[in-house]
C-alpha positions, 0 to 999 in steps of 0.5 A: 320251801324257805324258812320264812315260808315254813314259819308263815305256814306254821303261823297260819296253821296255828291261827286256824286252830285258834279260829277253830276254837273260836267257831267251835268247828273247823273253818272252811275255805280260809285263805288268809287272816284278814284282821288280827285284834290289838291283843293278837287274836285272829278275828276276821278270816278271808275265805275263798268264793267256793268251799273245798267241796265246791259249795259257793261261799260269797262271804269274803270276810268272816267274823270269828272272834267271839267278843266281836260276834257277840257284840254284832249280835247285840247291836242287831238286837238293838235295831242298829240295822234298821237305823242304818237301812232307814238312813240308806233310803234317805241319804244319797251320799251314804247310799253311794258309799255303800254301793262303792263298798259293794262293788269293791267287795265283788271285785276283791272276791272275783279276783279269786274266783267269779261266782257269776253273781252280784250278791256280796254280803250283809245285804249290800248294796240296798239293805243292811242285813248282817252286822257281822259281815259289815264289821268283818269287812270294815275291820279287814279293810280299815276305818275309812273304807265305808261309812256303815262299816266304820259306824258298826265297828265304832258302835261295837267298840263303844257298847262292847267296851272292845276298844284296844282289845278286839278293836284298834284304839284309834278306830273312830269313836261314835262321838267323832262319827256323830252317833247318839248311843241313846237312840238304840235299845240296848 
């Protein structure tokens, strides 16, 4: 093993210890840290399609940072998912974008192991079922990857005041995305 590989393995083990603290339990099936916050914390893990015991685990990206998980829950309670889902039913371009995100998610997961299912995560491609998944996916893949993920992260940045700490400073803002925060019941 090279020195660089040993250092990478050591950093990965240290990250897994932080993730364990974040979750309050050991993380299972983690293959990589998919997103690290601007303040340096692992925040999204990439997981194997099957857990070490063989249990299928179709959630490719899993949100671990407590600031982000708490804010995702607050956004869900504020009915952000209903707002997104109602737009999916009315906006063909948004629905097509969400379908592309779903297909990409499946392709990325199936590169590791094909579970033989078309289930991706977060309710894709027809529903918005879990903002934790959408936020994790968007943070792992970046702000231009899919609209609803970009919006969910922007809402978390704004409402949770997480810009620059848990969310990149340059993530698109709710204002830039044309989102009126007053429409939600925070």
